[in-house]
Biotite code that builds the C-alpha atoms (Angstrom):
import biotite.structure as struc

atoms = struc.array([
    struc.Atom([279.777, -65.233, 98.325], chain_id="A", res_id=1, res_name="MET", atom_name="CA", element="C"),
    struc.Atom([276.996, -65.347, 100.842], chain_id="A", res_id=2, res_name="ALA", atom_name="CA", element="C"),
    struc.Atom([275.097, -63.060, 103.146], chain_id="A", res_id=3, res_name="LEU", atom_name="CA", element="C"),
    struc.Atom([273.022, -64.861, 105.769], chain_id="A", res_id=4, res_name="THR", atom_name="CA", element="C"),
    struc.Atom([270.312, -63.114, 107.766], chain_id="A", res_id=5, res_name="PHE", atom_name="CA", element="C"),
    struc.Atom([268.778, -64.945, 110.720], chain_id="A", res_id=6, res_name="THR", atom_name="CA", element="C"),
    struc.Atom([266.027, -64.038, 113.115], chain_id="A", res_id=7, res_name="GLY", atom_name="CA", element="C"),
    struc.Atom([262.473, -64.624, 114.257], chain_id="A", res_id=8, res_name="ASP", atom_name="CA", element="C"),
    struc.Atom([259.893, -63.777, 111.639], chain_id="A", res_id=9, res_name="PHE", atom_name="CA", element="C"),
    struc.Atom([256.189, -63.071, 111.983], chain_id="A", res_id=10, res_name="GLU", atom_name="CA", element="C"),
    struc.Atom([253.480, -63.017, 109.341], chain_id="A", res_id=11, res_name="ASP", atom_name="CA", element="C"),
    struc.Atom([253.738, -59.772, 107.390], chain_id="A", res_id=12, res_name="GLY", atom_name="CA", element="C"),
    struc.Atom([257.373, -58.973, 108.228], chain_id="A", res_id=13, res_name="ASP", atom_name="CA", element="C"),
    struc.Atom([259.194, -57.114, 105.471], chain_id="A", res_id=14, res_name="VAL", atom_name="CA", element="C"),
    struc.Atom([262.932, -57.746, 105.126], chain_id="A", res_id=15, res_name="ILE", atom_name="CA", element="C"),
    struc.Atom([264.966, -55.429, 102.880], chain_id="A", res_id=16, res_name="VAL", atom_name="CA", element="C"),
    struc.Atom([268.568, -56.287, 102.031], chain_id="A", res_id=17, res_name="ILE", atom_name="CA", element="C"),
    struc.Atom([270.167, -53.252, 100.387], chain_id="A", res_id=18, res_name="ASP", atom_name="CA", element="C"),
    struc.Atom([273.453, -54.295, 98.819], chain_id="A", res_id=19, res_name="MET", atom_name="CA", element="C"),
    struc.Atom([274.278, -50.702, 97.811], chain_id="A", res_id=20, res_name="ASP", atom_name="CA", element="C"),
    struc.Atom([273.797, -49.148, 101.267], chain_id="A", res_id=21, res_name="ASP", atom_name="CA", element="C"),
    struc.Atom([275.002, -52.361, 102.980], chain_id="A", res_id=22, res_name="MET", atom_name="CA", element="C"),
    struc.Atom([272.002, -52.453, 105.313], chain_id="A", res_id=23, res_name="THR", atom_name="CA", element="C"),
    struc.Atom([269.362, -54.983, 106.314], chain_id="A", res_id=24, res_name="ILE", atom_name="CA", element="C"),
    struc.Atom([266.060, -53.777, 107.699], chain_id="A", res_id=25, res_name="THR", atom_name="CA", element="C"),
    struc.Atom([263.154, -55.665, 109.208], chain_id="A", res_id=26, res_name="LYS", atom_name="CA", element="C"),
    struc.Atom([259.904, -53.697, 109.079], chain_id="A", res_id=27, res_name="ASN", atom_name="CA", element="C"),
    struc.Atom([261.915, -50.498, 108.580], chain_id="A", res_id=28, res_name="GLY", atom_name="CA", element="C"),
    struc.Atom([264.301, -51.018, 111.525], chain_id="A", res_id=29, res_name="THR", atom_name="CA", element="C"),
    struc.Atom([267.953, -51.767, 110.847], chain_id="A", res_id=30, res_name="GLN", atom_name="CA", element="C"),
    struc.Atom([269.089, -55.168, 112.109], chain_id="A", res_id=31, res_name="VAL", atom_name="CA", element="C"),
    struc.Atom([272.552, -56.536, 112.750], chain_id="A", res_id=32, res_name="TYR", atom_name="CA", element="C"),
    struc.Atom([271.917, -60.291, 113.047], chain_id="A", res_id=33, res_name="THR", atom_name="CA", element="C"),
    struc.Atom([273.662, -61.446, 109.906], chain_id="A", res_id=34, res_name="PHE", atom_name="CA", element="C"),
    struc.Atom([276.868, -63.124, 108.856], chain_id="A", res_id=35, res_name="SER", atom_name="CA", element="C"),
    struc.Atom([278.930, -62.906, 105.722], chain_id="A", res_id=36, res_name="GLY", atom_name="CA", element="C"),
    struc.Atom([279.582, -59.775, 103.731], chain_id="A", res_id=37, res_name="ALA", atom_name="CA", element="C"),
    struc.Atom([277.710, -57.510, 101.363], chain_id="A", res_id=38, res_name="PHE", atom_name="CA", element="C"),
    struc.Atom([278.804, -57.997, 97.773], chain_id="A", res_id=39, res_name="PHE", atom_name="CA", element="C"),
    struc.Atom([278.044, -56.538, 94.349], chain_id="A", res_id=40, res_name="PRO", atom_name="CA", element="C"),
    struc.Atom([274.899, -58.134, 92.927], chain_id="A", res_id=41, res_name="PHE", atom_name="CA", element="C"),
    struc.Atom([275.504, -58.218, 89.183], chain_id="A", res_id=42, res_name="ILE", atom_name="CA", element="C"),
    struc.Atom([272.234, -58.176, 87.239], chain_id="A", res_id=43, res_name="VAL", atom_name="CA", element="C"),
    struc.Atom([271.822, -61.151, 84.924], chain_id="A", res_id=44, res_name="GLY", atom_name="CA", element="C"),
    struc.Atom([275.016, -62.879, 86.033], chain_id="A", res_id=45, res_name="ALA", atom_name="CA", element="C"),
    struc.Atom([274.153, -64.171, 89.470], chain_id="A", res_id=46, res_name="GLY", atom_name="CA", element="C"),
    struc.Atom([271.469, -65.917, 91.364], chain_id="A", res_id=47, res_name="GLY", atom_name="CA", element="C"),
    struc.Atom([269.402, -65.572, 94.480], chain_id="A", res_id=48, res_name="PHE", atom_name="CA", element="C"),
    struc.Atom([268.906, -68.469, 96.901], chain_id="A", res_id=49, res_name="VAL", atom_name="CA", element="C"),
    struc.Atom([266.378, -68.481, 99.756], chain_id="A", res_id=50, res_name="TYR", atom_name="CA", element="C"),
    struc.Atom([266.551, -71.235, 102.369], chain_id="A", res_id=51, res_name="THR", atom_name="CA", element="C"),
    struc.Atom([264.346, -71.830, 105.379], chain_id="A", res_id=52, res_name="ASP", atom_name="CA", element="C"),
    struc.Atom([264.223, -74.574, 108.021], chain_id="A", res_id=53, res_name="ASP", atom_name="CA", element="C"),
    struc.Atom([260.472, -74.166, 108.555], chain_id="A", res_id=54, res_name="GLU", atom_name="CA", element="C"),
    struc.Atom([258.338, -76.783, 106.819], chain_id="A", res_id=55, res_name="SER", atom_name="CA", element="C"),
    struc.Atom([255.049, -74.874, 106.658], chain_id="A", res_id=56, res_name="ALA", atom_name="CA", element="C"),
    struc.Atom([255.929, -71.300, 105.748], chain_id="A", res_id=57, res_name="ARG", atom_name="CA", element="C"),
    struc.Atom([254.604, -69.385, 102.768], chain_id="A", res_id=58, res_name="SER", atom_name="CA", element="C"),
    struc.Atom([257.040, -66.712, 101.579], chain_id="A", res_id=59, res_name="VAL", atom_name="CA", element="C"),
    struc.Atom([256.842, -64.062, 98.862], chain_id="A", res_id=60, res_name="ALA", atom_name="CA", element="C"),
    struc.Atom([260.290, -63.011, 97.598], chain_id="A", res_id=61, res_name="VAL", atom_name="CA", element="C"),
    struc.Atom([261.043, -60.229, 95.148], chain_id="A", res_id=62, res_name="SER", atom_name="CA", element="C"),
    struc.Atom([264.370, -58.960, 93.875], chain_id="A", res_id=63, res_name="VAL", atom_name="CA", element="C"),
    struc.Atom([264.443, -55.392, 92.614], chain_id="A", res_id=64, res_name="THR", atom_name="CA", element="C"),
    struc.Atom([267.226, -53.716, 90.672], chain_id="A", res_id=65, res_name="HIS", atom_name="CA", element="C"),
    struc.Atom([267.596, -49.962, 90.493], chain_id="A", res_id=66, res_name="LYS", atom_name="CA", element="C"),
    struc.Atom([270.097, -48.443, 88.062], chain_id="A", res_id=67, res_name="ASP", atom_name="CA", element="C"),
    struc.Atom([272.684, -46.563, 90.038], chain_id="A", res_id=68, res_name="ARG", atom_name="CA", element="C"),
    struc.Atom([273.133, -43.841, 87.438], chain_id="A", res_id=69, res_name="TRP", atom_name="CA", element="C"),
    struc.Atom([269.525, -43.394, 86.314], chain_id="A", res_id=70, res_name="ALA", atom_name="CA", element="C"),
])
């Protein structure tokens, strides 16, 4: 399964992919430039892959899990 988000990115942009709400936001604004489908992200059983065609980009990535029933 894959969800691919494409677009132009500037220094400081914040991208949030919310698998529960099935939304992608860039700097707080919902975006629709993606392909694939949202899927359940099972904690501990899956992986996260980031790819980028730029050769000189520094990226900070974090994955956060929030218990649905907490």
